[in-house]
Legacy VTK file of the C-alpha trace (Angstrom):
# vtk DataFile Version 3.0
C-alpha trace
ASCII
DATASET POLYDATA
POINTS 51 float
0.000 0.000 0.000
1.734 3.164 -1.247
-0.990 5.768 -0.795
1.411 8.610 0.121
3.830 7.995 -2.743
3.186 9.831 -6.046
2.327 7.536 -8.971
5.608 7.914 -10.837
7.648 6.959 -7.734
5.572 3.985 -6.549
7.872 1.359 -8.115
10.822 2.753 -6.130
9.431 3.731 -2.698
7.210 2.367 0.033
5.367 4.784 2.332
8.058 4.562 4.999
10.864 5.117 2.502
9.003 8.055 0.953
8.567 9.724 4.342
12.249 9.178 5.162
13.199 10.584 1.756
11.085 13.666 2.506
12.858 14.170 5.823
16.262 13.944 4.156
15.286 16.384 1.386
13.698 18.933 3.728
16.581 18.560 6.174
19.049 19.259 3.371
17.135 22.365 2.332
16.993 23.553 5.952
20.750 23.028 6.336
21.394 24.964 3.122
19.155 27.837 4.234
20.845 27.961 7.639
24.306 27.938 6.035
23.376 30.807 3.692
21.931 32.895 6.533
24.951 32.290 8.761
27.378 33.151 5.951
25.546 36.438 5.387
25.547 37.231 9.121
29.231 36.421 9.565
30.168 38.325 6.412
28.349 41.409 7.678
30.029 41.193 11.110
33.552 40.348 9.969
33.996 40.482 6.201
36.538 38.002 4.904
36.460 39.351 1.348
37.955 42.837 1.141
38.400 45.113 -1.846
LINES 1 52
51 0 1 2 3 4 5 6 7 8 9 10 11 12 13 14 15 16 17 18 19 20 21 22 23 24 25 26 27 28 29 30 31 32 33 34 35 36 37 38 39 40 41 42 43 44 45 46 47 48 49 50
């Protein structure tokens, strides 16, 4: 029973695997967003690239 998995991905994922995949993808996006924000904050406090 793969009711949460989109049709085109049903041959590859079960419901549990699809939910785990979602956590990994959203976690990766959250890590990327946090890294970008922290780089901007640190660059504004102590710029490491000078002209």
